[in-house]
C-alpha positions in Angstrom: 0.4 -49.0 -96.3 2.6 -47.1 -93.9 1.6 -44.6 -91.2 4.1 -41.8 -91.3 5.0 -40.0 -88.0 4.3 -36.3 -87.8 6.2 -33.6 -86.0 4.5 -30.7 -84.1 6.6 -28.2 -86.0 5.4 -29.5 -89.4 1.8 -29.3 -88.3 2.3 -25.7 -87.2 3.8 -24.9 -90.7 0.9 -26.6 -92.5 -1.6 -24.8 -90.2 0.0 -21.5 -90.9 -0.2 -22.2 -94.7 -3.9 -22.9 -94.4 -4.5 -19.7 -92.5 -2.6 -17.7 -95.1 -4.6 -19.4 -97.9 -7.9 -18.6 -96.2 -6.9 -15.0 -95.7 -6.1 -14.8 -99.4 -9.5 -16.2 -100.3 -11.2 -13.6 -98.2 -9.1 -10.6 -99.2 -9.0 -11.4 -102.9 -12.6 -12.7 -103.0 -11.4 -15.7 -105.0 -14.7 -17.5 -104.1 -17.7 -15.1 -104.0 -20.2 -14.9 -101.1 -22.8 -12.7 -102.7 -25.8 -14.5 -101.3 -24.5 -14.4 -97.8 -23.8 -10.7 -98.1 -27.3 -9.7 -99.1 -28.9 -7.4 -96.6 -31.7 -9.8 -95.8 -29.3 -12.7 -95.3 -26.6 -11.0 -93.1 -28.7 -11.6 -89.9 -28.9 -15.3 -90.8 -25.1 -15.7 -90.3 -24.0 -16.5 -86.8 -20.5 -15.2 -87.6 -19.8 -12.6 -90.2 -16.5 -14.2 -91.3 -17.9 -17.7 -91.7 -20.3 -17.7 -94.6 -20.9 -20.1 -97.5 -19.3 -19.7 -100.9 -21.8 -19.2 -103.7 -20.5 -22.1 -105.7 -21.1 -24.7 -102.9 -23.8 -23.1 -100.8 -26.9 -25.2 -100.0 -30.0 -23.7 -101.7 -33.5 -24.2 -100.3 -36.3 -24.6 -102.7 -38.7 -26.2 -100.3 -40.9 -23.5 -98.7 -43.4 -23.6 -95.9 -44.5 -19.9 -96.1 -44.2 -16.9 -98.4 -41.4 -15.4 -96.3 -39.1 -18.3 -96.9 -36.0 -17.7 -99.1 -33.4 -20.0 -100.6 -30.6 -19.0 -98.2 -29.1 -20.9 -95.3 -25.6 -20.7 -93.9 -24.6 -24.2 -95.1 -22.2 -25.7 -97.7 -22.0 -28.9 -99.6 -18.7 -30.8 -99.2 -17.8 -33.6 -101.7 -17.2 -37.1 -100.6 -14.8 -39.8 -102.0 -17.2 -40.5 -104.9 -17.5 -36.9 -105.8 -21.1 -36.6 -104.6 -22.4 -34.1 -102.1 -21.5 -36.3 -99.1 -21.8 -33.7 -96.4 -23.7 -30.6 -95.5 -21.5 -28.5 -93.3 -23.6 -25.9 -91.5 -23.7 -23.5 -88.5 -25.7 -24.3 -85.5 -29.2 -22.8 -86.1 -30.1 -19.4 -84.7 -33.5 -18.8 -83.1 -34.7 -17.1 -86.4 -33.1 -19.7 -88.7 -34.5 -22.8 -87.0 -37.3 -23.2 -89.6 -34.6 -22.9 -92.4 -32.6 -25.6 -90.7 -35.6 -28.0 -90.6 -36.5 -27.1 -94.2 -33.0 -28.1 -95.2 -33.3 -31.4 -93.3 -36.6 -32.1 -94.9 -35.7 -31.1 -98.5 -32.5 -33.1 -98.6 -34.0 -36.1 -96.9 -31.3 -36.1 -94.2 -31.0 -39.4 -92.3 -28.2 -38.5 -89.9 -27.2 -35.3 -88.1 -23.9 -34.9 -86.3 -23.8 -32.1 -83.7 -20.4 -31.4 -82.2 -21.1 -28.6 -79.8 -23.1 -27.8 -76.7 -26.0 -25.4 -76.6 -24.0 -23.1 -74.4 -20.2 -22.8 -74.3 -18.1 -20.3 -72.3 -21.3 -18.7 -71.3 -22.4 -18.0 -74.8 -25.3 -19.4 -76.9 -23.7 -21.6 -79.6 -26.7 -23.4 -81.0 -30.5 -23.4 -80.7 -32.0 -26.6 -79.6 -34.1 -28.2 -82.4 -35.4 -31.2 -80.5 -37.6 -31.6 -77.3 -35.7 -31.5 -74.1 -38.0 -34.1 -72.5 -38.8 -37.3 -74.4 -42.6 -37.0 -73.8 -42.7 -33.4 -75.2 -42.7 -32.1 -78.7 -40.7 -29.3 -80.3 -42.8 -27.2 -82.6 -41.3 -24.8 -85.1 -43.9 -23.3 -87.4 -45.0 -26.1 -89.7 -42.6 -28.7 -88.3 -42.8 -30.9 -85.2 -39.9 -32.8 -83.7 -40.3 -35.7 -81.3 -37.4 -37.5 -79.6 -38.3 -41.2 -79.6 -35.2 -42.3 -77.8 -31.9 -41.0 -76.3 -28.9 -43.2 -75.4 -25.7 -42.1 -73.7 -22.5 -43.3 -75.4 -20.1 -41.7 -73.1 -18.8 -38.6 -74.8 -21.8 -38.4 -77.1 -25.6 -39.0 -77.1 -27.5 -40.9 -79.8 -31.0 -39.6 -80.3 -33.7 -41.0 -82.5 -35.7 -38.0 -83.8 -39.0 -38.0 -85.6 -39.6 -35.0 -87.9 -43.1 -34.3 -89.0 -44.4 -31.9 -91.6 -48.1 -31.8 -92.0 -49.2 -35.4 -92.1 -45.8 -36.9 -93.1 -43.2 -38.1 -90.7 -39.6 -39.1 -91.1 -37.1 -40.7 -88.6 -33.5 -39.6 -88.4 -30.6 -40.1 -86.1 -28.8 -37.4 -84.2 -25.4 -38.1 -82.8 -24.5 -35.3 -80.3 -20.8 -35.1 -79.4 -21.0 -32.8 -76.4 -17.5 -33.2 -75.1 -15.6 -31.2 -77.7 -14.7 -27.7 -76.5 -15.0 -24.8 -78.9 -11.6 -24.0 -80.5 -10.2 -26.9 -78.5 -10.0 -30.7 -78.9 -11.4 -33.7 -77.0 -9.2 -35.4 -74.4 -9.4 -38.8 -76.2 -9.6 -40.0 -79.8 -11.6 -43.3 -79.6 -15.0 -41.7 -79.0 -14.6 -39.7 -82.2 -14.0 -42.8 -84.2 -16.8 -44.7 -82.3 -19.3 -41.9 -83.2 -18.2 -41.9 -86.9 -18.5 -45.7 -87.0 -22.0 -45.5 -85.6 -22.8 -42.7 -88.1 -21.8 -45.0 -91.0 -23.8 -47.9 -89.5 -26.9 -45.7 -90.0 -25.8 -44.5 -93.4 -23.0 -46.3 -95.2 -23.4 -44.5 -98.6 -23.1 -40.9 -99.9 -26.2 -40.9 -102.0 -27.7 -38.3 -99.6 -25.6 -35.9 -97.5 -24.9 -36.3 -93.8 -25.6 -33.0 -92.0 -22.7 -32.0 -89.7 -22.7 -28.9 -87.6 -21.1 -27.3 -84.6 -21.5 -23.6 -83.8 -19.9 -22.0 -86.9 -19.9 -25.1 -89.1 -16.2 -25.1 -89.9 -13.7 -26.1 -87.2 -15.1 -29.2 -85.5 -17.4 -29.8 -88.4 -14.5 -29.7 -90.8 -12.4 -32.0 -88.7 -15.1 -34.7 -88.7 -15.5 -34.3 -92.5 -11.8 -34.9 -93.1 -11.6 -37.9 -90.8 -14.7 -39.5 -92.2 -13.5 -38.8 -95.8 -10.2 -40.5 -95.0 -12.0 -43.5 -93.5 -14.1 -43.8 -96.6 -10.9 -43.9 -98.7 -9.7 -46.8 -96.6 -13.1 -48.6 -96.8 -13.3 -48.3 -100.5 -9.6 -49.1 -101.0 -9.0 -45.8 -102.8 -6.3 -44.5 -100.6 -3.3 -43.7 -102.8 0.4 -43.5 -101.9 0.4 -39.7 -102.4 -2.5 -39.2 -99.9 -1.9 -36.0 -98.0 -4.0 -34.5 -95.1 -2.9 -31.0 -95.9 -4.1 -31.3 -99.5 -7.4 -32.7 -98.3 -8.0 -29.9 -95.9 -6.9 -27.4 -98.5 -9.4 -28.8 -101.0 -12.3 -28.7 -98.4 -11.5 -25.1 -97.7 -12.4 -24.3 -101.3 -15.8 -25.6 -100.4 -16.4 -24.2 -97.0 -14.4 -21.4 -95.2 -12.0 -22.3 -92.4 -12.5 -26.1 -92.5 -10.4 -27.4 -89.6 -10.2 -23.9 -88.0 -7.3 -24.1 -85.5 -3.8 -25.6 -85.2 -5.0 -27.8 -82.4 -7.9 -29.1 -84.5 -5.5 -29.8 -87.4 -3.2 -31.7 -85.0 -6.2 -33.7 -83.7 -7.0 -34.7 -87.3 -3.5 -36.0 -87.8 -3.6 -38.0 -84.5 -7.1 -39.4 -85.2 -6.2 -40.5 -88.8 -3.0 -42.1 -87.4 -5.2 -44.0 -84.9 -7.5 -44.9 -87.8 -4.6 -46.3 -89.9 -3.3 -48.3 -86.9 -6.8 -49.9 -86.4 -7.0 -50.7 -90.1 -3.6 -52.3 -90.1 -4.5 -54.4 -87.1 -7.5 -55.8 -89.0 -5.2 -56.8 -91.8 -2.7 -58.7 -89.5 -4.9 -61.8 -89.0 -5.5 -62.0 -92.7 -1.8 -61.7 -93.5 -1.0 -64.3 -90.8 -3.6 -66.7 -92.3 -2.0 -66.2 -95.8 1.5 -67.0 -94.5 0.2 -70.2 -92.7 -1.6 -71.3 -95.9 1.5 -70.6 -98.0 3.7 -72.5 -95.6 1.4 -75.6 -95.6 1.2 -75.5 -99.5 5.0 -75.4 -99.8 5.2 -78.2 -97.2 3.0 -80.5 -99.2 5.0 -80.2 -102.4 
């Protein structure tokens, strides 16, 4: 395996191609968004230009009241095995909190990744869906959320949440990366990989989706999906010689609009995957060294 160098100019070209592609999707309506455009659903979208495609949108069948519908601004994104590995979604609004919790409950979510702050640049980016104090409870209609533990990991927090519906409770992990600016990138790469490693410690498989959200559910959310997808290719030894980050992002953009939203985020994905490859190669070096020593000793004994 080789880790190819990248040039800033090339990244800019690829980012421009992706932007052109997304514009084409939107103008030519290649992927329909009829559900998101329904009058009763428009108010459920945080941003009017980031809405789920009909063919990948998450549908809610679990209801808690007569007013519940099947719509939420969320999209399934396929993993390495082809299963619905990720739910990429916007940060919940005040009037979509119950829909968010319905989705978590219906799809039996075990891990939530949150990559934004509640407020950014003086604007509300995500409603809090857990209690601010550990001894308190967050109540949203039929759901109650407790925070059983919270641990600082530097650039992110690891919370153990307990979601209760009626008399049934489930425990899930929330990893909250709070040091990633909107439309920007983190200062360092290792904490991103540390968080994704911890995420996979809690859930190694893609049998059920991992819920990843930021504010819009496309830029930071998409970057994390691309990085984790690539890491899974490495883990499962399915990384082929023609692997291409651009093609991967392009494919994910057919599942959720504007995945990896900015040029800076696209460059971050390149840099993080390069670091990922370097770490992987370092783990192979001791093995190769051991093989060379064994081979030398075998030849010596002949």
